N, C-alpha and C positions, 0 to 999 in steps of 0.2 A: 577519549583521545582529544588532546589539546593542540590543535594545529593553528599556527599563525602564518599569514602570508604578508610579506612586505610588498605592497601592490602599487602599481601605477595604472589607473584605469584607462589611460590614453595609450598604453602599450598592448599590442595584440597578443604578445607572448604571455604577458601577465594576466590578461583577461582569459586566455585559454587555460592557463594553469588553474585559475580560480574556478572555471567551469568544470574542469576535470575533478577537482577536489569535491565540488558540490554534487557532481554526478555519482560520486561514491558514497553519498549520504552524509558527508561531513560539512558542517557549517563552520568555517574557520574564523578566527579573529582576524579582521582585516586592518592592516596598518597602512594607510596611504602615506608612504614615507616622505613624499614631497611636502605634505602638510604637517606630518608629525615625524620628523627625522629621528632616527635612533641616535642616542648620544654615544660618546666614545666607548663607554663601558659596555653598552648593549652591542655595539659593533664588534668589540673584542670577543664577547661571548658568542656572537653569531659566527665569527671567523673560526673560533675554536670548535664549534659544532660542525662547521663545514670542513674543517681540517685544511683550511686555506690561509694563505698570507694575504694582506690587504691588496696588493697589486692585482691579484686574481679577481677582485671584485670591482676594479676600476674600469669604467667605460672610456677607453682611451681615444675613441673616435669622436667624442663630444668636444665642442669648442671650449668648454670650461676646463678641459683637462690641462692644456698648456697654461692657460690664464691662472689657474689655481695654484700652480707651482708643483703639483703632484707628479709631474713628469720627471722631476729631478731625481737621478739615480741614487743620490746620497741620503735620501730621507730614510729615517728609521721606521720601524713598524709602528711605533707610537705616533710619530709625525703623520704617517699615512692615514692611520685611523682617525686622528684629529682632523685631518684634511677631508676625509670622507664625511665625517660628522658635519663639517662646515659646508660641504658641497654635495648634498644628497643626490643631486641630479646625476652625479658620476657613478652612483651605485648600480651594479649589474642587477637586473631584475628578471623575474620575481625571485625573491628568496622565501623559501617555505621552511618553517621550523616545526618539528614535532618532538617534544621532550628534549632529549640530549642529542638529537640528530637534526641536520638541516641539509637542504640542497638548493642549488640555483636552478630554477626552472627553465633551462635552455638545453634541449628543447623542453616545451611544457610538460611532456609526458614523464620527464624525470621526477616530477613531484609524486608520481605514483609509488616510487620507491619508499616513501615515508608513510604511506597509508596502509 
């Protein structure tokens, strides 16, 4: 099993999701996405695995949301993905990927669907 978690160690939901994964005997690949942000291609792949459009991964309550320009309703999918790649703080977290499937760990127990 090859599990990857896009993780923010400062986020309690992300820490709990990681804990749940490890409790099941799985040691995931941990990507601290604020230090190693996924590029546009990786984000596109993650979105496809999630079955979501980019706006579903944007943390609209963050101060950077308006400042980044990502709130503009006219932005295309590609523009939103590029914007998320440039502003990883706006990514919903945690994101857990296992093979061809992925989930957003909100609530953290949602990650159990992949294990």
